[in-house]
TIDOMI-457655 format. One line per 4 residues: their letters; for each residue x, z, y of C-alpha. Coordinates in nm, 3 decimals, padded with zeros to 5 digits. Layout:
! residues N
A	X/Z/Y ~ ...
END
This chain:
! residues 556
MPSA	00.000/00.000/00.000 ~ 00.143/-00.087/00.339 ~ 00.237/00.207/00.552 ~ 00.163/00.061/00.895
GLSL	-00.139/-00.077/01.072 ~ -00.395/00.074/00.839 ~ -00.575/00.332/01.040 ~ -00.639/00.563/01.327
LAPH	-00.412/00.795/01.509 ~ -00.571/01.138/01.479 ~ -00.826/01.162/01.749 ~ -00.632/01.229/02.065
LSMA	-00.431/00.962/02.241 ~ -00.239/01.203/02.459 ~ -00.068/01.285/02.127 ~ -00.012/01.640/02.245
DNDT	-00.236/01.832/02.001 ~ -00.490/01.867/02.284 ~ -00.248/02.126/02.424 ~ -00.254/02.246/02.782
VTKK	00.088/02.185/02.932 ~ 00.297/02.399/03.159 ~ 00.335/02.299/03.522 ~ 00.574/02.419/03.788
SQPR	00.291/02.499/04.024 ~ 00.143/02.761/03.795 ~ 00.215/03.121/03.904 ~ 00.403/03.340/03.662
TPRK	00.190/03.594/03.480 ~ 00.301/03.920/03.324 ~ 00.451/03.869/02.984 ~ 00.210/03.940/02.701
ERVV	00.280/04.028/02.344 ~ 00.230/03.720/02.131 ~ -00.071/03.726/01.901 ~ 00.018/03.572/01.567
APRI	-00.268/03.362/01.431 ~ -00.354/03.412/01.063 ~ -00.188/03.162/00.833 ~ -00.413/02.878/00.723
ERDL	-00.340/02.702/00.396 ~ -00.396/02.328/00.427 ~ -00.445/02.079/00.145 ~ -00.467/01.702/00.185
IIKS	-00.656/01.531/-00.100 ~ -00.622/01.151/-00.104 ~ -00.846/00.930/-00.316 ~ -00.741/00.566/-00.349
LEDS	-01.012/00.302/-00.390 ~ -00.984/-00.073/-00.436 ~ -00.990/-00.165/-00.068 ~ -00.986/00.173/00.108
VEIA	-00.860/00.530/00.102 ~ -01.063/00.850/00.137 ~ -00.876/01.149/00.282 ~ -01.005/01.507/00.272
LLED	-00.839/01.785/00.470 ~ -00.908/02.136/00.340 ~ -00.829/02.458/00.525 ~ -00.834/02.767/00.304
GRLV	-01.028/02.559/00.053 ~ -01.300/02.452/00.299 ~ -01.349/02.085/00.381 ~ -01.291/02.039/00.757
ELHH	-01.207/01.670/00.795 ~ -01.301/01.361/00.598 ~ -01.156/01.019/00.678 ~ -01.238/00.681/00.531
EQLD	-00.973/00.418/00.590 ~ -01.016/00.047/00.521 ~ -00.685/-00.097/00.410 ~ -00.753/-00.418/00.602
AQFS	-00.872/-00.247/00.923 ~ -00.808/-00.476/01.219 ~ -00.785/-00.215/01.496 ~ -00.656/00.140/01.499
VGDI	-00.628/00.398/01.775 ~ -00.265/00.393/01.886 ~ -00.203/00.023/01.819 ~ -00.021/-00.152/02.107
YFGR	-00.126/-00.502/02.218 ~ -00.023/-00.764/02.466 ~ -00.366/-00.868/02.595 ~ -00.513/-01.100/02.855
IRKL	-00.762/-01.001/03.126 ~ -01.070/-01.216/03.065 ~ -01.287/-01.101/03.354 ~ -01.325/-00.822/03.607
NPGL	-01.641/-00.621/03.665 ~ -01.617/-00.464/04.015 ~ -01.950/-00.285/03.964 ~ -01.806/-00.087/03.672
NAAF	-01.458/-00.085/03.830 ~ -01.338/-00.215/03.496 ~ -01.197/-00.519/03.320 ~ -01.275/-00.691/02.990
VNIG	-00.967/-00.782/02.791 ~ -00.907/-01.029/02.510 ~ -00.697/-00.866/02.235 ~ -00.827/-01.081/01.951
HEKD	-01.144/-00.884/01.869 ~ -01.481/-01.059/01.854 ~ -01.591/-00.829/02.137 ~ -01.373/-00.802/02.448
AFLH	-01.197/-00.468/02.485 ~ -01.299/-00.245/02.775 ~ -01.049/-00.118/03.033 ~ -01.163/00.119/03.307
YTDL	-00.964/00.174/03.627 ~ -00.910/00.541/03.540 ~ -00.729/00.434/03.221 ~ -00.475/00.215/03.401
GPQL	-00.230/00.497/03.472 ~ -00.038/00.538/03.799 ~ 00.261/00.335/03.670 ~ 00.060/00.017/03.605
NSMI	00.270/-00.198/03.842 ~ 00.590/-00.086/03.672 ~ 00.443/-00.164/03.328 ~ 00.335/-00.515/03.440
KYAN	00.677/-00.584/03.591 ~ 00.851/-00.471/03.272 ~ 00.624/-00.675/03.041 ~ 00.667/-00.991/03.249
GAVN	01.046/-00.947/03.254 ~ 01.053/-00.897/02.875 ~ 00.839/-01.208/02.814 ~ 01.036/-01.444/03.038
GSFK	01.375/-01.304/02.939 ~ 01.483/-01.176/03.279 ~ 01.527/-00.829/03.129 ~ 01.799/-00.819/02.864
TSKL	01.747/-00.464/02.735 ~ 01.464/-00.223/02.662 ~ 01.651/00.059/02.837 ~ 01.499/00.165/03.168
DKFK	01.802/00.333/03.328 ~ 01.854/00.041/03.570 ~ 01.484/-00.042/03.605 ~ 01.350/-00.019/03.961
READ	01.006/00.140/03.961 ~ 00.715/-00.011/04.149 ~ 00.489/00.200/04.369 ~ 00.216/00.394/04.188
IDKG	-00.137/00.259/04.216 ~ -00.402/00.445/04.416 ~ -00.600/00.695/04.205 ~ -00.928/00.598/04.370
GKIA	-00.858/00.227/04.399 ~ -01.048/-00.081/04.285 ~ -00.971/-00.283/03.975 ~ -00.971/-00.613/04.166
AVLK	-00.685/-00.486/04.384 ~ -00.443/-00.440/04.090 ~ -00.553/-00.688/03.820 ~ -00.674/-01.046/03.812
PKQD	-00.831/-01.272/03.547 ~ -00.593/-01.442/03.298 ~ -00.325/-01.180/03.370 ~ -00.131/-01.057/03.063
VLFQ	-00.077/-00.681/03.036 ~ 00.053/-00.429/02.780 ~ -00.225/-00.207/02.639 ~ -00.283/00.065/02.382
ISKE	-00.610/00.120/02.193 ~ -00.765/00.456/02.284 ~ -01.101/00.414/02.106 ~ -01.210/00.208/01.808
PIST	-01.497/-00.040/01.836 ~ -01.821/00.163/01.823 ~ -02.160/00.007/01.751 ~ -02.185/-00.311/01.961
KGPR	-01.895/-00.217/02.189 ~ -01.541/-00.347/02.160 ~ -01.231/-00.126/02.158 ~ -01.144/00.082/02.463
LSAE	-00.796/00.043/02.610 ~ -00.542/00.237/02.810 ~ -00.254/00.085/03.007 ~ -00.055/00.409/02.968
INLP	00.164/00.366/02.660 ~ 00.236/00.672/02.444 ~ 00.472/00.666/02.145 ~ 00.400/00.972/01.928
GRFM	00.640/01.155/01.702 ~ 00.614/01.478/01.509 ~ 00.774/01.691/01.782 ~ 00.739/01.479/02.097
VLSP	00.544/01.200/02.262 ~ 00.745/00.946/02.463 ~ 00.572/00.798/02.769 ~ 00.761/00.500/02.918
FGKT	00.755/00.506/03.300 ~ 00.643/00.870/03.298 ~ 00.819/01.115/03.530 ~ 00.795/01.463/03.380
VNVS	00.867/01.672/03.073 ~ 00.562/01.883/02.981 ~ 00.568/02.147/02.711 ~ 00.272/02.258/02.500
KKIG	00.138/02.589/02.622 ~ 00.055/02.678/02.263 ~ 00.425/02.738/02.207 ~ 00.443/03.115/02.189
TAEE	00.687/03.241/02.450 ~ 00.796/03.144/02.798 ~ 01.159/03.158/02.684 ~ 01.099/02.903/02.408
RKRL	00.907/02.672/02.640 ~ 01.191/02.691/02.891 ~ 01.452/02.621/02.621 ~ 01.264/02.316/02.494
KELV	01.203/02.181/02.843 ~ 01.573/02.204/02.932 ~ 01.679/02.054/02.599 ~ 01.434/01.761/02.612
TSIR	01.512/01.695/02.978 ~ 01.876/01.655/02.885 ~ 01.808/01.400/02.607 ~ 01.515/01.199/02.742
PANC	01.576/00.835/02.839 ~ 01.575/00.737/03.205 ~ 01.236/00.655/03.357 ~ 01.046/00.808/03.062
GVIV	00.818/01.109/03.046 ~ 00.794/01.335/02.742 ~ 00.527/01.567/02.606 ~ 00.674/01.835/02.378
RTAA	00.432/01.917/02.097 ~ 00.360/02.252/01.938 ~ 00.548/02.152/01.622 ~ 00.875/02.146/01.822
EGKG	00.879/02.526/01.846 ~ 01.203/02.660/01.705 ~ 01.355/02.315/01.645 ~ 01.718/02.253/01.727
ADEL	01.888/01.977/01.926 ~ 01.977/01.767/01.619 ~ 01.614/01.731/01.507 ~ 01.488/01.651/01.856
IEEM	01.766/01.398/01.922 ~ 01.691/01.228/01.589 ~ 01.324/01.193/01.677 ~ 01.402/01.075/02.030
NYLT	01.618/00.798/01.879 ~ 01.328/00.702/01.651 ~ 01.087/00.677/01.947 ~ 01.327/00.477/02.163
NQWD	01.380/00.239/01.870 ~ 01.004/00.183/01.864 ~ 01.014/00.099/02.235 ~ 01.300/-00.141/02.166
DIFK	01.093/-00.313/01.893 ~ 00.811/-00.365/02.144 ~ 01.059/-00.513/02.393 ~ 01.192/-00.760/02.134
QLHK	00.843/-00.872/02.029 ~ 00.743/-00.925/02.393 ~ 01.007/-01.198/02.435 ~ 00.814/-01.527/02.470
AKAP	00.498/-01.353/02.338 ~ 00.160/-01.514/02.403 ~ -00.147/-01.297/02.452 ~ -00.337/-01.176/02.262
TKLL	-00.093/-01.036/02.008 ~ -00.029/-00.702/01.836 ~ 00.313/-00.555/01.910 ~ 00.308/-00.222/01.726
SELD	00.081/-00.081/01.455 ~ -00.001/00.285/01.424 ~ 00.094/00.461/01.102 ~ -00.159/00.458/00.821
KTSS	-00.407/00.745/00.842 ~ -00.244/00.959/00.576 ~ 00.101/00.941/00.736 ~ -00.037/01.004/01.084
LLRD	-00.220/01.315/00.960 ~ 00.100/01.441/00.804 ~ 00.292/01.371/01.123 ~ 00.039/01.551/01.343
LLSD	-00.042/01.846/01.117 ~ 00.263/01.905/00.898 ~ 00.372/02.268/00.921 ~ 00.454/02.561/00.697
DFNR	00.077/02.597/00.645 ~ 00.067/02.275/00.442 ~ 00.029/02.372/00.080 ~ -00.031/02.046/-00.108
VVVD	-00.074/01.674/-00.058 ~ -00.247/01.549/-00.374 ~ -00.269/01.174/-00.448 ~ -00.407/00.985/-00.747
TEEM	-00.184/00.676/-00.755 ~ 00.190/00.637/-00.798 ~ 00.193/00.378/-00.517 ~ 00.054/00.629/-00.267
YDTL	00.288/00.896/-00.404 ~ 00.591/00.674/-00.342 ~ 00.471/00.579/00.009 ~ 00.425/00.939/00.119
HTYL	00.742/01.052/-00.054 ~ 00.938/00.793/00.146 ~ 00.768/00.894/00.472 ~ 00.825/01.267/00.421
EAIA	01.184/01.200/00.321 ~ 01.232/01.053/00.668 ~ 01.052/01.317/00.876 ~ 01.070/01.638/00.669
PDRL	01.295/01.611/00.361 ~ 01.265/01.986/00.303 ~ 00.890/01.950/00.233 ~ 00.899/01.686/-00.042
DIIK	00.775/01.940/-00.296 ~ 00.424/01.949/-00.142 ~ 00.340/01.600/-00.272 ~ 00.160/01.621/-00.606
LHKS	00.042/01.338/-00.833 ~ -00.304/01.391/-00.986 ~ -00.270/01.271/-01.347 ~ -00.602/01.383/-01.494
QRDI	-00.876/01.133/-01.583 ~ -01.116/01.348/-01.383 ~ -01.198/01.222/-01.032 ~ -00.954/01.375/-00.781
FDAN	-01.236/01.484/-00.546 ~ -01.423/01.650/-00.835 ~ -01.110/01.830/-00.955 ~ -01.044/01.974/-00.606
AVKR	-01.405/02.071/-00.524 ~ -01.425/01.808/-00.248 ~ -01.723/01.614/-00.382 ~ -01.938/01.926/-00.405
QIQA	-01.857/02.018/-00.045 ~ -01.935/01.665/00.075 ~ -02.276/01.679/-00.089 ~ -02.345/02.021/00.065
SFGK	-02.216/01.938/00.414 ~ -02.370/01.603/00.504 ~ -02.735/01.553/00.571 ~ -02.991/01.647/00.830
TVTI	-03.008/02.012/00.715 ~ -02.701/02.229/00.651 ~ -02.747/02.568/00.486 ~ -02.517/02.856/00.577
QSGA	-02.419/03.121/00.322 ~ -02.590/03.400/00.518 ~ -02.928/03.228/00.474 ~ -02.947/03.062/00.816
YLVI	-02.952/02.684/00.841 ~ -02.877/02.407/01.090 ~ -03.072/02.093/01.164 ~ -02.844/01.817/01.299
EGTE	-02.986/01.501/01.450 ~ -02.815/01.226/01.647 ~ -02.915/00.959/01.895 ~ -02.717/00.694/02.082
AMHV	-02.672/00.933/02.375 ~ -02.617/01.272/02.214 ~ -02.637/01.494/01.907 ~ -02.868/01.795/01.888
VDVN	-02.814/02.101/01.665 ~ -03.098/02.346/01.605 ~ -03.005/02.691/01.471 ~ -03.260/02.860/01.243
SGNK	-03.235/03.216/01.113 ~ -03.405/03.168/00.777 ~ -03.607/03.467/00.659 ~ -03.343/03.744/00.652
MGRN	-03.302/03.920/00.983 ~ -03.239/04.287/00.897 ~ -03.351/04.594/01.087 ~ -03.128/04.576/01.397
HEEA	-03.280/04.266/01.553 ~ -03.020/04.202/01.827 ~ -02.724/04.253/01.593 ~ -02.887/04.030/01.334
LLKV	-02.942/03.755/01.592 ~ -02.577/03.778/01.699 ~ -02.458/03.751/01.338 ~ -02.677/03.447/01.271
NMDS	-02.553/03.277/01.588 ~ -02.189/03.362/01.510 ~ -02.214/03.227/01.154 ~ -02.385/02.917/01.290
AREI	-02.120/02.866/01.560 ~ -01.844/02.873/01.299 ~ -02.026/02.618/01.084 ~ -02.110/02.397/01.386
ARQL	-01.741/02.385/01.484 ~ -01.663/02.272/01.129 ~ -01.944/02.016/01.125 ~ -01.836/01.856/01.454
RLRD	-01.487/01.812/01.317 ~ -01.599/01.708/00.969 ~ -01.847/01.446/01.090 ~ -01.622/01.354/01.385
IGGL	-01.918/01.380/01.622 ~ -01.830/01.278/01.977 ~ -02.001/01.256/02.313 ~ -02.256/01.515/02.425
IVID	-02.367/01.784/02.179 ~ -02.650/02.024/02.265 ~ -02.689/02.337/02.050 ~ -03.012/02.537/02.050
FIDM	-02.897/02.883/01.945 ~ -03.147/03.160/01.873 ~ -03.231/03.332/02.204 ~ -03.040/03.655/02.271
KNAE	-03.136/03.887/02.557 ~ -02.811/04.084/02.546 ~ -02.575/03.933/02.809 ~ -02.263/04.067/02.632
HRQL	-02.370/03.897/02.310 ~ -02.419/03.567/02.493 ~ -02.070/03.589/02.646 ~ -01.921/03.683/02.309
LHKE	-02.085/03.383/02.142 ~ -01.934/03.148/02.402 ~ -01.591/03.307/02.359 ~ -01.605/03.283/01.978
MRRF	-01.729/02.923/01.988 ~ -01.419/02.832/02.187 ~ -01.204/03.014/01.931 ~ -01.373/02.840/01.637
MDGD	-01.294/02.503/01.796 ~ -00.929/02.583/01.866 ~ -00.826/02.389/01.557 ~ -01.010/02.075/01.669
RAQH	-00.755/01.817/01.785 ~ -01.015/01.613/01.974 ~ -01.047/01.696/02.345 ~ -01.356/01.907/02.407
TILP	-01.527/02.116/02.672 ~ -01.764/02.404/02.591 ~ -02.007/02.537/02.852 ~ -02.159/02.888/02.842
LSKF	-02.514/02.938/02.720 ~ -02.781/02.832/02.968 ~ -03.076/03.054/03.050 ~ -03.271/02.860/02.785
GLMQ	-03.019/02.952/02.515 ~ -02.866/02.604/02.504 ~ -02.492/02.541/02.474 ~ -02.350/02.205/02.582
ITRQ	-02.032/02.063/02.433 ~ -01.857/01.738/02.513 ~ -01.616/01.613/02.248 ~ -01.384/01.316/02.265
RVRP	-01.520/01.014/02.082 ~ -01.255/00.776/01.950 ~ -01.445/00.630/01.655 ~ -01.803/00.621/01.523
ALKL	-01.935/00.952/01.384 ~ -01.898/00.978/01.008 ~ -02.233/00.933/00.834 ~ -02.264/00.979/00.461
STAE	-02.579/00.964/00.254 ~ -02.577/01.237/-00.009 ~ -02.924/01.151/-00.138 ~ -02.960/01.030/-00.496
TCPS	-03.207/00.781/-00.637 ~ -03.519/00.957/-00.759 ~ -03.514/00.949/-01.142 ~ -03.894/00.934/-01.156
CNGT	-03.957/00.637/-00.928 ~ -03.608/00.473/-00.926 ~ -03.619/00.452/-00.549 ~ -03.957/00.277/-00.524
GEVN	-04.136/00.583/-00.384 ~ -04.419/00.545/-00.636 ~ -04.489/00.722/-00.967 ~ -04.781/00.722/-01.206
PTEL	-05.052/00.976/-01.125 ~ -04.940/01.320/-01.245 ~ -05.281/01.401/-01.392 ~ -05.235/01.111/-01.636
VTDE	-04.902/01.236/-01.776 ~ -05.067/01.440/-02.054 ~ -05.282/01.140/-02.150 ~ -04.973/00.916/-02.173
IERD	-04.786/01.173/-02.385 ~ -05.080/01.204/-02.627 ~ -05.115/00.825/-02.648 ~ -04.746/00.788/-02.739
LVNL	-04.775/01.080/-02.985 ~ -05.058/00.904/-03.169 ~ -04.857/00.580/-03.189 ~ -04.558/00.765/-03.331
LNSR	-04.767/00.948/-03.592 ~ -04.923/00.618/-03.702 ~ -04.579/00.465/-03.760 ~ -04.413/00.777/-03.909
PKAK	-04.686/01.022/-04.027 ~ -04.453/01.295/-04.160 ~ -04.208/01.297/-03.869 ~ -04.114/01.626/-03.700
LTLH	-04.115/01.537/-03.335 ~ -03.962/01.701/-03.027 ~ -04.070/01.623/-02.670 ~ -03.821/01.661/-02.379
VHPF	-03.992/01.711/-02.042 ~ -03.935/01.854/-01.694 ~ -03.951/02.242/-01.690 ~ -04.272/02.235/-01.485
VEAF	-04.439/02.006/-01.737 ~ -04.312/02.215/-02.028 ~ -04.474/02.523/-01.875 ~ -04.797/02.335/-01.810
LSKG	-04.818/02.213/-02.173 ~ -04.726/02.543/-02.342 ~ -04.885/02.818/-02.132 ~ -05.239/02.951/-02.157
FPNH	-05.499/02.950/-02.433 ~ -05.576/02.706/-02.566 ~ -05.283/02.506/-02.435 ~ -05.204/02.138/-02.489
QMRW	-04.972/02.204/-02.782 ~ -05.256/02.382/-02.966 ~ -05.504/02.107/-02.887 ~ -05.268/01.841/-03.020
LWRH	-05.213/02.049/-03.338 ~ -05.588/02.067/-03.399 ~ -05.644/01.698/-03.326 ~ -05.343/01.544/-03.499
QTWL	-05.231/01.812/-03.750 ~ -04.875/01.822/-03.613 ~ -04.684/02.072/-03.403 ~ -04.502/01.904/-03.116
RLVS	-04.194/02.107/-03.020 ~ -04.117/02.115/-02.643 ~ -03.775/02.121/-02.472 ~ -03.741/02.157/-02.092
RDDL	-03.471/01.956/-01.912 ~ -03.379/01.982/-01.543 ~ -03.238/01.629/-01.534 ~ -03.576/01.468/-01.606
GLTE	-03.819/01.372/-01.335 ~ -04.158/01.535/-01.307 ~ -04.334/01.247/-01.485 ~ -04.053/01.155/-01.726
YTFF	-04.054/01.247/-02.094 ~ -03.866/01.147/-02.409 ~ -03.944/01.186/-02.782 ~ -03.676/01.279/-03.037
DQNG	-03.696/01.273/-03.419 ~ -03.593/01.545/-03.667 ~ -03.233/01.414/-03.656 ~ -03.207/01.461/-03.282
EEIR	-03.211/01.086/-03.211 ~ -03.408/00.950/-02.917 ~ -03.712/00.741/-03.006 ~ -03.754/00.437/-02.784
MSEV	-04.124/00.380/-02.737 ~ -04.066/00.010/-02.672 ~ -03.947/-00.022/-03.032 ~ -04.243/00.162/-03.187
END
């Protein structure tokens, strides 16, 4: 399986783990003792299909992300293109760009980035050969564009520009683009034409952030910005220099492909989904990466050998004939987690419905509330908030989400719910904003949308009607059974017969006095033994002979 160009960069194009970054303008605050988060064990279960790959991410055994990757996917978040402006739309302050998709890609003015003029100058010089190197140490920057400017002032139709995909095609819309190029690594993100080095605020101490900022500042290429990711914490100069060389080599590859390039053309493909997940999430918390093909095993082994040779032991090959998702309890969790209604262990349940504009989540308490009403309401809402955070991540729901929690009169409880909801969503790599509860008990969340929400149907075909929605009248079931019983007794008078039916039907036929079994004994002088089976539909039944072999009525 190819290791490039297959899928999406995990859902955040800033490539900085959705981290808040430190800035010089922030005032210093008193030093606080670092709170160590509990260790989370992560497992990546990868199921290979004929033309796609299914990837399940488990945290402490619970399914939190599910990705489906087509091996021939044309566009992935993070791919870099040389595209051509097809037309401008001043009303939207946006442009439509041809990158080879059937629908033009969308580029808004706010996604151009302040260094647009420098990027255009560089791309033109690379195409016509006036620039001989990808290095930017002698590159003369152009003036930044105006933040509140108009698209027509900086771009024109038929102009060729360097772009990066920030959102996949969704519904009838084409991909969304950004003119700010980001090259992500495990520890850093390189931003050509950027000006600053920003360090993830999730890195524990001010001393470590300062050390990393000074170190990265000393090794970064000229005229490039860098975002230092959380995974860089504790890393030494050798590891960071090695990754910086890798990222600058990627930039050099783009430069070489730009020479005499004609738009539209792809210049750089993002890693396949599995590798990008490993790059973005790999830490000491990773317990296993389980794959079911030797080809995938070799691909990931090679990738890990390059980025983290000390972690090669986490890759495991699933050799059993049993389905890899069944063996790792993934299939059961998929069936329990997708659908309109989601049941929570405490007895509460969620109803999740989506429209084109938003998703709505309704929280229901079930029938167990306990004696202390306010405490019980808080517990139900807390349990629901934890599950909602998981569902948003699992289904990759983006856009506006409105949650109707159960009303709580206690103001402290309402504030606590908002605080905990933010904590539950800390592990979500997609950008999100969570507003406090409104006076109507509604919580609004916006979550970055980079691809369509994952929708899976966990319904099974009805065994009674085979999906038609129609069955024979239930009151005629006993008549049909007796008719078939008579036919069987005519063809084999001394047979000892057993009837397999749904448990409800078994109870109906055997309970009471006189019941149907007794009536059939009196009428036909034979005792029909009954066996209840959960796998049969309400109107299904099967006869078996004394040898335990099924009797096919069509052959009688």
